[in-house]
C-alpha positions, 0 to 999 in steps of 0.5 A: 911273206910280206909282199909290201916289204919286198915290192921296192927291192923287186921293182928296183931289181927289174929296173936294174936288169932292164938298164943292164940289158939296154947297156949291153945292147947299146955296146953291141950296137956301137961296136957293130956301127964302127965296123960298118961302111957307109954303104952298109949303113945306108942299106940298113935304112932301106926297106923293100917289098917282097915282090922285088926279090921274088919271081914275078914283080906284079903284086896283083898277079898270083904266082903259085907257088911263090919263090925268091929270085936268087939274082934279085935277092943277091943284088938287094941283100948283098950288093945293096945291103938292104936292111928290111923287107915288108909285105906279102908276095903277090898280094896274097896270104901265105901259110906259116910254112911258106913264110918260114921258107921265104924268110929263112932264105932271106935271112940266110942270104943276108947273114952268110953273104955279108961280113957283118952278118946283119939280119933283115928286119921283116915287117907286115901290115897285121891290121886286125890279126895276122893279115897275110897268113892263111889260117890266122885269127881275124879279129874285128877291125880296130873300130869294132874293137873300140866299140867294146870299150874293153881294154882286156879284150884289146890286149888279148887280141894283140897278144894273139896277133903277136903270137901268130905273126911270130908263127909266120917268122915275122917280128914286126907289125905295122899296128896299131893305128892311132890316128884319130878317126873324126871324119866319117868320109875317110877311107880308113876310119875302120882301122882306128879306135874312133874319134876320141883321143882318150879312148884311142890312147887307152886302147892303144896302150893296151894294144902295144902291151899286148903286142910287145909284152908288159915290159916290151921284151920283144926278144920273147918269141911270142911278141912283136915290135909295134909300128904305131901309125901314122904320126901325125894328123893323117885322117883329118884331111880337108877333103876327107880323102886319103893322102890329101892335105890337112889344115890343123892348127898347132893347138888342135894337133896337140890337143886331139891328135898327139895324146894317143901317140904320146901314150903309145910312146910312153908304153914303150912302142918300138917304132913309128910310121909317118903320116903320108899326107900334108899338114898346113901345106908341108908333107909330114915326111919333110917336117923337121919340127914334127919328126925331130923336134916334137917326136924325137926331142920333145916326146923323147922317142928313141925308136925307129921312124919309118916312112909309109909306102913310097913317101920319100919319092912322093916328096918329088913325084907327088908333092913337088917340094923336092926338085928330084929324088936325091933332093927328096932323100936329103929333105926326108932324112934330115927331117928325121926319117930313119928307114925308107919304105921304098917298096920297089926302086931302092937303087936311087935311094941308096945311091943318092943317100951315099952321095949326099953324105959324101957331099956333106948334105947329110951328116954321117952322124944323122946316118949313124943315129938312124942306123943305131935305132935300126940295129938296136931294134934288131938286137932287141928282137934277138934277130942276130941269135934267132933270125927266124921262128919256126911254125912248129913252136906255135901249136896254138896258131889258129886254135879254138882258144884264139878263135873264141877270143875273136868271137868274144871281141866281135860279140862285145863290139856289135852295137844296138842303136835302136830297138823299137818296142823291144822287137829284139831279141827274136824268137827262133821260130820267127819266119825271117827274110834275110836280104841285102848285099852284106847278108852272105859275104865273108868279105864284107864281115872282115873288111880290107887287110884280110888275106889281101890288101883290099880284102878281095880274096877273103872268100878264098880263105874264109870258107869255113866261117859263117856269113850272117845268113849261114849263122842265122840258118844255123841258129833258127833252121833253114826252114825258117830263113828265106834269102833273097839278095835284093842288091849285090856288090860287083865283086870284081869291080870297085868297092861301090859298084853294085847292082839290083839282084832280085830286088822285086823278089825280095820285096815279094818274099817279105809278105810271107815272113814275120820280120826282115833282117836287112844287111846293108853297108859297104864292100871292102876298101882301104886307102885311096881306093876307098875314097868316096864322093857321097856319104849317103848309103848307095841309091840301090840299098836305099831303094831296097830299104824303102821298098821293104819298109813299104810292105809294113813288115818290121825290119831289123837293119844290120849295118856292116860298114867301115865308116858310118854311111848316112841312113836318114832317108829310111832310118825312121822306118827301121824297127831296130838298128845294129852296127856290126862295123867289120867284125871279122870271121866270127861276126856272123855268129856273134850277130846271130847270137845277139839277134836271138838273145843268147848274147846281150849286146854291149857295144857303144859307138866310138864315133858320132854317127852323122844324120846328114852329109853336111852335118859332121861333128865330133861329140867334143864339138864347140858350144857354138855348134850346138846353140839354141835359137838366137832371138832377134831380127836374124833368128838362127840356130846351130844344130848338133844333129847326129843320127846317133851320138858317141857312146850310144849303145843299147842293151836287152836289160836296163841300167840305173845310175845313181848316187854320183858323189865327189870326194870334194867340191874343190880340186886343188893343184897337185891333188886328186878328186874321187868320183863314185857312182852306183850302177844297177841292173834293173832288168831281167837278164845279165848285161855288160855296161861301159861306164863313161865319165865325161868332164866339161869345162864351164868357162875357158879363155881364150880358147872356147871349151869343148862341149865335153870330153871323155876322161875315164871309162870302165866296162862291168858286168852285172847280173839282173838286180845286181848293183856295183859302185865304181870309183874313178880318180881324176887329177888336174892333168886329166882335165888339161887342155892345150892353150894358145901358147901350146902348153898343156894346162888346167885353168882355175874355174868351174867343171862338171862331171857327167856319168850317164844322167848323173852330174856334179860340179866342182871348182879347180883352184891353184 
């Protein structure tokens, strides 16, 4: 068979079939839309949290077993025609059987008691696995996934999460999070792919395709619709705190924040969730230029735009840009919102929106456009034909196969940042003191969005997995491991509350061991409860580290944290440093295998790790931020002084880069440049290496160029002594930047390519 001859007809046939399916769906949507009343349409635009229709509305209280309230269910789904439900019951993970029972009842009510029989669209915050399903496979948080620099692992993780979400009868996940994470102060950096736009775009595409399938065929019962969030610029607030104002120029918004979202939209992402904050004083939920002009018109997004939690109400209650709730509804819907994540008080939204249409303050065509997007997704998900999926059809749920994938991701995420005199790997016969507040906690390994919103219920659900302590005991034997906490978290308090817990005993125990594994970091948090006032690691943990260092014993510092807390007060006294991020249920096992050399670490930092609280940079900072001393009367310099740089990550082997070659020293408009480099494993053990290609624009005007930018990456595995030549293709579009006219363009001039210690220059010409 000559495959080359058949390629074009096959691609044409697939495209034709896809177009045909879209036309059929569009026809169904238009036919249904014509039959709907205004009240039904508005109901479709409303989303409520599950507890509104459950028995017991306090989502911080456990009601076991959970059940639906028939009266509230009837009111919401029949009287008000509510089109979507989200979240879990009482902030607690449920089994697949309970999910099936709950959602089946919801769909039966919606489809049998309403004349148009429109199914409910159920959504969930599946952040690093199916968050709210007991027994689901928990992967590392996104920041750890980013550290793998491995598209294949991210794609596979999303596939598994989609499978397990559908096993829970849920077809819609509020993931991936494609906000940039450039600010280590922000309480959701762990949910991002880090600070780099290109890395976030590439891994975001992989995750969207993993969730939705290569052709975005979400009718497949093993796939889910994604909700890419939070459009746009969410994690760049001035204060570094959640849902507080950001000041971002239009140029910076397009240069750094937009590319990951554009990539996800181009990859077919079905829905977008909106930034809860303000940009340049304007709440994004009220910003017509961002939601309609940029997102829907410029980017051509045809999917559903949903608010974040309660954010239309916030236009009135928090931001004071609306005079009342009705005014807030008018502003948001006219700005481009299609569905309101109301959460609780849905009656005012529905009543006010109906009134606004009747008064002519919101055009019915705007309503039709929103409902058209909602119905299209429901048809694409095949909810009209199959409103629920059954757990019995998902035999791989929580399987060893899925757990191995989570372990693999954790193992490739853990990043070795320092290894003085090759103290690692350790001998299993070593006598080890394990200490620190993160040493014996499944909660801290997972982070928030694990069985509950803030992760406080992890220990209840994750008892069968291994903490760092238990994993080390399993590897080296309990007789070789001494455990004294030293510091512990107040688990019923706020994330930063902790207390000295046998600190003096920990210091005393250090005298009888060969090495100390010191496990420091953070307890779990997300969103506003995770805001902080001091980026330094806590005083108690710092005290523990310094007292242990004073014993003279070698210390392996294991960081288990959602964001890089500053450790410069004691980092120089640490013999080795590993960043585990929040690696999930298999993070303890993966770490133990790395510490004892059974796995060669290969993670790389997806952000810049700061050395001081007032020295916060991204690696693509401007030249003025990293100048050498200026001579003259007023001598000064501008220090770029991170603790660890973006992309840093050590291995138990060594890699040599050589023979960097460019196909030409001139890149012309419309052409491509081929870049090749040889990588050799010069050590004694096999290892994986993330090969990162950066470019630098040597001169740019009038906007000063970035120091460098990641333009390509690939992860490879090499046996000891093995060499491999990698080839990358670069074109002008990949080198473009956004100019003062907000156009993405590449200026003629000199550029530099850098891969590890290899550099080469070329010129771009029109």
